[in-house]
C-alpha positions in Angstrom: 5.6 -13.2 10.3 2.9 -10.9 9.4 4.9 -8.5 7.2 5.4 -11.6 4.6 2.2 -12.4 4.9 1.1 -8.7 3.8 3.5 -8.8 1.2 2.0 -12.1 -0.4 -1.7 -10.4 -0.1 -0.4 -7.6 -1.7 1.0 -9.0 -4.5 -1.9 -11.1 -5.2 -4.0 -8.4 -5.7 -2.2 -6.9 -8.0 -1.5 -6.8 -11.6 2.2 -5.5 -12.8 2.3 -3.3 -15.9 5.1 -4.2 -18.0 4.9 -0.8 -19.1 5.2 1.4 -16.5 6.1 -1.2 -13.9 3.1 0.0 -11.7 1.5 -2.7 -9.4 -1.9 -1.9 -10.2 -4.4 -2.5 -7.1 -7.3 -5.2 -8.3 -8.9 -5.4 -4.5 -11.3 -2.4 -3.0 -10.9 1.1 -4.3 -12.3 3.5 -2.9 -14.3 6.4 -3.8 -11.1 8.6 -4.3 -9.8 6.0 -6.8 -7.2 4.7 -4.7 -7.1 0.8 -3.4 -8.3 0.0 0.1 -7.6 -2.8 2.5 -8.1 -4.1 6.0 -4.6 -5.0 7.8 -3.7 -5.8 11.1 -2.6 -3.4 13.4 -0.2 -4.4 15.9 0.0 -1.4 18.1 -3.6 -1.6 19.0 -4.0 -5.4 18.4 -7.1 -4.7 15.7 -7.6 -4.4 12.6 -8.2 -1.1 10.2 -9.2 -0.1 7.2 -6.0 1.7 5.1 -5.0 2.7 1.9 -3.4 0.0 -0.4 -0.2 2.2 -0.9 0.4 2.3 3.1 -0.5 -0.8 3.2 2.4 -1.5 0.9 4.7 1.1 2.0 4.4 -0.8 5.9 4.7 -4.3 4.4 7.9 -4.0 2.6 9.3 -0.8 4.2 8.0 -0.6 7.7 6.0 1.8 9.5 4.6 5.1 8.5 6.1 8.3 10.7 3.5 9.8 12.3 2.7 12.8 10.4 4.1 11.3 7.0 1.9 10.4 3.9 2.6 7.9 1.5 2.2 9.1 -2.7 3.3 7.2 -5.7 6.1 8.9 -7.3 5.1 7.4 -10.4 1.2 9.4 -10.4 -1.2 5.8 -11.1 -3.8 6.1 -7.1 -4.0 2.3 -7.9 -0.4 1.5 -7.9 1.4 0.0 -5.1 4.9 -1.2 -5.8 7.2 -0.1 -2.9 9.8 1.2 -6.0 7.6 3.6 -7.1 6.4 5.0 -3.4 8.0 7.7 -1.2 6.8 9.4 2.3 5.9 13.2 2.2 6.0 14.9 5.5 2.8 17.5 6.5 
C-alpha cells in the first residue's frame, strides 16, 4: 500500500522529458542538485529524508541493500524514472 502511494507522489512531482524518457523531479532539490523528499521508513517507524532517486527505487523496485547506492544511468541528477536507475555497490 505505501509503495503505491509513494509511486503516485513521485509521478505527481515529476514531469516526463519526451526526448530522454527521464522523469525529472520538480520538488525540493538539495545543494548537490539532486531531488529529495521525506518518506516513511518502515524499519524505524519514522520519516526520513532521502534522495528522489532512492525514493523512486524503493517505490518501484523495492529496498536498497546495505552498502549499495542508487544512480541514474542517464546522467540526469533529477531523473527518477525507475528504468534509468541502477544499484551501484560500494
